[in-house]
Residue frames relative to the residue before (quaternion, step in Angstrom):
aa qw qx qy qz dx dy dz
M 1.0000 0.0000 0.0000 0.0000 0.00 0.00 0.00
R 0.3297 -0.7529 0.5437 0.1699 3.56 -0.97 0.90
K 0.4068 -0.6864 0.5472 0.2528 3.50 -1.19 0.66
V 0.1899 -0.7627 0.6109 0.0956 3.53 -1.05 0.80
E 0.1646 -0.7809 0.5973 0.0799 3.54 -0.89 0.97
V 0.2593 -0.7612 0.5793 0.1335 3.53 -0.78 1.04
V 0.0594 -0.8002 0.5967 -0.0059 3.57 -0.85 1.04
K 0.5117 -0.6255 0.4922 0.3233 3.50 -1.26 0.42
P 0.6284 -0.5632 0.3710 0.3876 3.62 -1.10 0.55
K 0.6338 0.5427 -0.3379 0.4355 3.59 1.07 -0.61
E 0.6518 0.5338 -0.3042 0.4446 3.60 1.20 -0.49
V 0.6150 0.5506 -0.3364 0.4532 3.58 1.27 -0.30
E 0.2804 -0.7533 0.5742 0.1555 3.55 -0.92 0.99
V 0.1502 -0.7914 0.5897 0.0575 3.58 -0.79 1.02
K 0.0432 -0.7863 0.6162 -0.0110 3.56 -0.85 1.08
P 0.5053 -0.6242 0.4805 0.3524 3.60 -1.07 0.57
F 0.5166 -0.6421 0.4789 0.3024 3.55 -1.12 0.72
S 0.0493 -0.7884 0.6131 0.0009 3.56 -0.86 1.00
L 0.4013 -0.7407 0.4901 0.2239 3.56 -0.60 1.14
D 0.5903 0.5967 -0.3602 0.4071 3.60 1.12 -0.60
D 0.5869 0.5811 -0.3692 0.4260 3.59 1.16 -0.45
F 0.7610 0.3743 -0.1844 0.4968 3.59 1.17 -0.52
T 0.7080 0.3975 -0.2624 0.5214 3.61 1.23 0.04
Q 0.4320 -0.6689 0.5353 0.2818 3.54 -1.23 0.50
S 0.4675 -0.6658 0.4950 0.3051 3.54 -1.07 0.65
K 0.6120 -0.5741 0.4003 0.3682 3.59 -1.19 0.48
A 0.5800 0.5990 -0.3766 0.4037 3.59 1.09 -0.59
K 0.6483 0.5114 -0.3212 0.4637 3.59 1.03 -0.68
S 0.6934 0.4977 -0.2927 0.4311 3.59 0.93 -0.81
S 0.7633 0.3108 -0.1886 0.5341 3.59 1.11 -0.53
S 0.2615 0.8085 -0.4924 0.1886 3.56 1.02 0.75
M 0.5856 0.5787 -0.3817 0.4202 3.61 1.17 -0.41
G 0.1408 -0.8390 0.5239 0.0433 3.58 -0.68 1.05
K 0.8132 0.1262 -0.0480 0.5661 3.59 1.01 -0.72
V 0.2391 -0.7337 0.6192 0.1454 3.51 -1.28 0.50
S 0.3140 -0.7647 0.5303 0.1885 3.57 -0.87 0.88
K 0.6221 -0.5380 0.4158 0.3882 3.54 -1.27 0.45
K 0.6151 0.5686 -0.3339 0.4323 3.55 1.05 -0.81
E 0.6533 0.5064 -0.3042 0.4735 3.59 0.98 -0.85
L 0.6669 0.5003 -0.3019 0.4625 3.57 0.96 -0.86
K 0.6501 0.5129 -0.3176 0.4620 3.59 0.99 -0.81
S 0.6699 0.4849 -0.3081 0.4703 3.59 0.91 -0.83
L 0.6311 0.5199 -0.3314 0.4707 3.60 1.06 -0.69
A 0.6495 0.5123 -0.3145 0.4656 3.58 0.97 -0.84
K 0.6496 0.5024 -0.3169 0.4745 3.59 0.99 -0.79
K 0.6411 0.5383 -0.3132 0.4485 3.54 1.00 -0.87
L 0.7256 0.4160 -0.2274 0.4988 3.57 1.06 -0.80
G 0.4639 -0.7040 0.4268 0.3270 3.57 1.30 -0.10
L 0.4308 0.7084 -0.4516 0.3295 3.59 1.10 0.64
D 0.3840 -0.6749 0.5751 0.2575 3.55 -1.15 0.67
Y 0.0331 0.8076 -0.5856 0.0613 3.56 -1.01 0.79
S 0.2510 -0.7208 0.6192 0.1844 3.51 -1.35 0.36
D 0.6625 -0.5070 0.3579 0.4195 3.58 -1.23 0.27
E 0.6157 0.5428 -0.3491 0.4522 3.60 1.09 -0.66
Q 0.6582 0.5039 -0.3094 0.4660 3.58 0.98 -0.83
I 0.6397 0.5197 -0.3206 0.4668 3.58 1.02 -0.81
E 0.6536 0.5149 -0.3104 0.4597 3.59 0.95 -0.89
F 0.6614 0.4997 -0.3025 0.4706 3.60 0.94 -0.90
T 0.6571 0.5116 -0.3047 0.4623 3.58 0.93 -0.89
K 0.6232 0.5448 -0.3265 0.4563 3.58 1.02 -0.82
K 0.6751 0.4864 -0.2876 0.4742 3.59 0.88 -0.95
L 0.6576 0.5284 -0.3008 0.4449 3.55 0.94 -0.93
I 0.6953 0.4628 -0.2796 0.4736 3.60 0.84 -0.94
T 0.6278 0.5403 -0.3358 0.4485 3.60 1.00 -0.77
V 0.6660 0.4788 -0.2986 0.4878 3.60 0.94 -0.86
Y 0.6345 0.5331 -0.3308 0.4514 3.59 0.97 -0.82
L 0.6934 0.4702 -0.2812 0.4680 3.60 0.88 -0.92
A 0.6259 0.5453 -0.3405 0.4417 3.60 1.09 -0.63
H 0.7529 0.3756 -0.2075 0.4989 3.61 1.01 -0.75
R 0.4876 0.6943 -0.4119 0.3323 3.57 1.22 0.04
């Protein structure tokens, strides 16, 4: 059984509803700026993909530019 506490209306604090209190800002979601070759190589191995150093370098540049303009 739960206890219920009765309070007077003057004791209750009323604040306006702000939607920002319940949502994340876009700056937090796009905080990643660069991708390392090491991360790309480990991801390729995890997915079972064959790759060369040229492909990793190109992918790194491509993802970095994509994240910068996002």
